[in-house]
N, C-alpha and C positions, 0 to 999 in steps of 0.2 A: 629804596632799592628792592625792597618784595617787588614790586611790580613788572620790575627790572632781572630781577632772578625767578621768575615763575616761565620765563621764559629765553630764550634762543634769538632776542630783533637783537639791531645793530647796536648797539649803544652796547648789550652786552656782549658780544662777539667782537667790536674795538678793545673789547679789556681782557681779549685771550691771550696776546702774550703777556699780559701781566699775574693772569692765572697759571701759564705754563713755571713762568720764575720763578711763583711763590708754591706750586707742584713745586718743580728740586728743587727750591729749599727744607720744606716741611721734612721732603722724605729723607734727604741726610740729614737731618734735625734727627727724623725718630730712628733712621739706621745706628747714627753712632749712640743717640742713646740703649737701643735695642743690643748693640754691642757688652757695652757695659753695663748692661741692665741688675740689678740689686735684684737678688730674690730673697725673700724672707723666709724666715722659716717656722713659720703657717699660712697655709694658701690664700691667693689675693682674686676679690672678687672687683674686678674694675666696671662700673658703669661710665656709660660714657652717647656721645652720638657726636652725627659728621655733619650735624648740618646746625649752623650760627643761629641761638635764641630759643628760648624755653623750649621744650619735647616733654618734659613731665620727669627729672633723671632722681630728682628728690624726690617723688612720690612711692617712685618704684625700689630706690636706696634704702626710705623706709620700711618699707614692705615687708623687703629681702632681710634687713637686718632685724623682726621685728620675728617673721618665723622662723629667722633660725635661732633668735634665743628659744622661743616656744623647743625648739627640734633639741635645746640641752646644750648650744654654743656657743659660746663666749666673745661677739664679737666685738669689733672694735671699727672708725669711721675715720678717715682722712679723706681732706681734701684741699683747694688752693687758699680758701680764705679773703676772696675777691672783696675788692673793697677796701683793704686795711691793711697797715703796715706791717708789715712783720720782718722783723730780723733776721739774724740768723740763727736764733734760735726758735723751732719752731711750737706753738701757744697751743699749750693743752685747756681741757674742759672742765680739768679738775683747778686750773687755775683762775680762772672765769669763766663762767656760763652765755657770758653775753656776747650779743648779735657786734658789738662793736669789739670784741677780743675777738670775736672767733670769727665773724662774717656772717653776714643772715643765714642763708642756707645749711650750712656745718653746726649755729647754733640752733636751729629748725631739728635740723636730724636726732639732737643729745638732746632735745626738749622731749619730743617725739617717742625716744628708743630707751631715751638713758644710759647710752650708750657711751663710752669713752669718744673724745673725740679730739682730733690731731691735724692743726693747720700748715701749711706753708706750700712754698710757691713748688719745691723739691718734694716730692710725695715721698720718697725714698729716705728723705731727712723726718717729714713726719711719721713716716710707717717707724721708726726707729727709736724714735720717743718714744709713742704712743703703748709700744713692747715693751720699753725699758723702760713705762709709768704704771705698767698693768698687764704682768708675763702672764697672768690666766688667759689672755686674749689667746684662739685659736683658728682666728677664721679675722681677715680684715676685707675691710669692701671701700674703695674711691671713689667718691662720687664724683663723674667729671674728671673721668684722670683716663680717658682712652688715650689721647695723642700723648699723654705721656709714658715711652715708650720707659725711661730708667727704672718706672717696676714693674719686674716682671711679673705675670697674670698670669694663673690660673684659668680664667672663667672671663669673660668678655660677655655684657652686657647693652646689646645697642638699643638706644633710644630714639625711636625717633615721631613724627604726628602726620596727620595725613599730607602733609605737603609732600612727605615720602623725600625725594633729592632733589628739588625743585626740579630747574634745566639740568641738569647734571655736571654743571660745570663748577668748577675750583673759585676758589676769592680771588680775586674781587669780579671777574663775570658771571658767577652763581653764587650760590649761597655754602657750598659742601668744603672742610675744612683738609676730606680726602675725598678718594673717586669713590663713585658708586659699589664701584663691584670690592671695594671695604665691609659693606654690611655683611656681604656672603663668608664673610671669614668668625661670622660673631657665633660663638655662642648659643644667643638665642639673639633674637630684634625685637620687638616689643613697638606693636605702634597704638600711641597714644589717640585716640578717635578724638574728638568731642561729643558731647552730648546729645547733637542733635543728628552727626553723621548717622549712615546705615551697613548695618552689620556688614554688608559684603567688601566694605570700603579696606584695602589694606593697601600699605604703601612698603615695596617691596619685596625678594626673596628671599631664606633662609633655610635652612633644616628644619627650626626649631622657630618657627615665628609664630607672637602672640598676638591677642590683638585686647585693647584696653581703654576702659574710663575714669575717670573721674566721678563719685561719685558723693553729694555728700550725706553726712552722719548726726552731724553735733555743729550746734553751734555753742561758741562760752562769749559772756561776755565782757570786751579785755580792761572793763576799771573793776570789777565783783569777780572774776572767776566762774560768777553762776554758771552753771552747765544745761542745757533742753536739745531730746533728739530731734530729729528732723520733721518728723512726725507729729510731735509737742507742736512745733510753734507754727509748721502751717495749721494746725486744727483752732489758731486765733488766727481769723482775720484780718484785726489789724495787723499782722507781721508778714502779710502777703505782699503788701510795697514798699520797700526799701533802697534807698541807693548800693550802689557797691563802689570799691575803691579796689585796684590790683597795680604793684607794682612789680611782676614778673614780665617773663620772657614775652608772651601770649596773653595777653590782660582778657582779652573777648573770650578766651576758652572757659575763665572762670566769669565770667560775665554771660555764654552761654549754657553754661552748666549750673548755672542760681535760676534761671530762665525755663530753662529741660525740666527743672524742680518742682517748676508751679510759684515760681516769682513772679510777680513784676516791678521791674525797677526804673523805679524814678529821675533816677541818675546817675550817670559813671565817671568814671573817673581815671584815664588811661597815666602812672605812673613808669618812666621809662624799668629798668628792669633793676632790681636794686635799689630802686626811687628810696626814698623817705616820705611818709606818708606824715603833714606838719597838718596843726588846728588850722592856718590862715586857708589850705586847698579844700576845706569844705563848711568854712565859716559861711552860714545861711545859707546852708542845705535846711531841707527841712527835717521838722524835729522827729523822724523815723528811723528805724536799726537803720546804719552802712555796714556794709558788712565787707568783709576784708579779708584778706590770704594770712594764715600763720607764717610766712613769711614775711608781709607786712607788721605782722606784729611784735614779733622780736626788736624789730628798732620804731615803730610807730611812737614820735615823740608826742602824742596828744592823750596817754591813756589812759586818763581819765575820764574821757568824756563816756558819757554814757549810752550815747549815741552808737557803740563802735563794737561790733560782734562778728564774733571769727568764725568764720565755716573751715568747721573739720570735716576732710572729703578722703576717702582711701581711694584705691586703684581697683576697680572691678574687671578681672580679670577673663578672658571668653573661655581659657583652659586653665585653672588652678595647679593643675599638676606639674607644672612647669616649674616649680617653688619646690615640691619635693622630688623632680628629679635634679633639681640643679644643688639639692642635698649633697641625693646619690653619683654623680659628677666630682661633688667637695672628699666625699667621701673614699671616693676610687682617685683623687688625685685628680683632678681636672685634669689641665696639660702636664700636670707631673705626676706624672703615674705613681711614681716611688713614695709621693704622701701618703699618709700610715696616721689618720689623727686616732685621739685618745680612745677608748673603751666605750666611755659615759655615752656615743654616738650612735 
C-alpha cells in the first residue's frame, strides 16, 4: 500500500469513493465526540499524527514529559494500550508496569519517564483513573490521541515524517486519517527527519513548525543492564559491525539512524509494528551485537541473550526552545485560557 499511497495512481483513484465514505464517517464520529468531550481539571497535551504508521510520536511524548518534570510539573500519561485486552477498567502502571499489561509504547513511556501511566481505548476513562490514583498530577499527556476527540485538549502536537501527507488522500486511497489541512490546526507540527535527510527537508506548514532527528546516545545490554555511551561503543572497532532488529512503524528509519551514526549492519530484521522479537528469529545470526529499540526490549522474549543491546535514542530538535514555549502555553491556559497552574510552575 505504501507505493499506492505515495502517488495518485489508477488504483488510488479507484478507491476514492471509499475514502469519501471513510472521511464522512470519521468526521461525524469526531464531531459527536467533541460535542460531549470531557474536559479534565488539568491541562491536556495531545500528541498524534494524521498519517498511518509510525512517525516518532513516542520519543516526542517522552521528551515533553521529561521537560515538564524538569520544569516542576507532575505529568501523567494516557494511551490506548494497543495489542492488549482491556476490560471496563483502565490499566494503571501502579498495578503492573509491564508491556503485557500496558502495551509496549505505554510501558516504554513509563520506563523512560517514571511518570504514572493509564491505558484504555476510551482515553477519558484512562485520564479519570489516573487523576484519581495520582491527584498530584497537574498536566496530562495523551500519546496517540489526536483522533480521540472525547478528551478535550489544550495543546495539540502533530508528529509526521518526511513522507508528509503522502498523496494527500484519506484511507484507503491514501495514508491519511484526516485531511491535510488538519495540520494547520495543530499548535506545533514536528517533522521527524531520517538521519540522512538534508536539513532543508520539511513536510507540511503550520505556524509552529519544528524538525527533529533521533540520535543514539547510549546502549544497554538487555541481559545484564550494563550501559555504555554511544561514543564509547564506537571506540571499540569490534562493535562497529552489528545486526539490528526493529518492530516499529518504520524499521528502516532505525537502521538508517544506526548507519548514519557509524555502524555497519551485517543483518537486519524488520518486524511488524508492535511485533515480538523471538529467539528463533535471530537463531543462526553471527555472534556479534544485535541492536534493538526500547519498544522491542520491553516485550522481548529472549531477554537473556547477551547479543541483544538496546539503543537509547533521543529527539534532537532544530529549535529546542519550542519546549519552553509549550510550557508557557500551558501556564497561559493553552486553548483554555481560564486555566491557571499552581505557583510552583
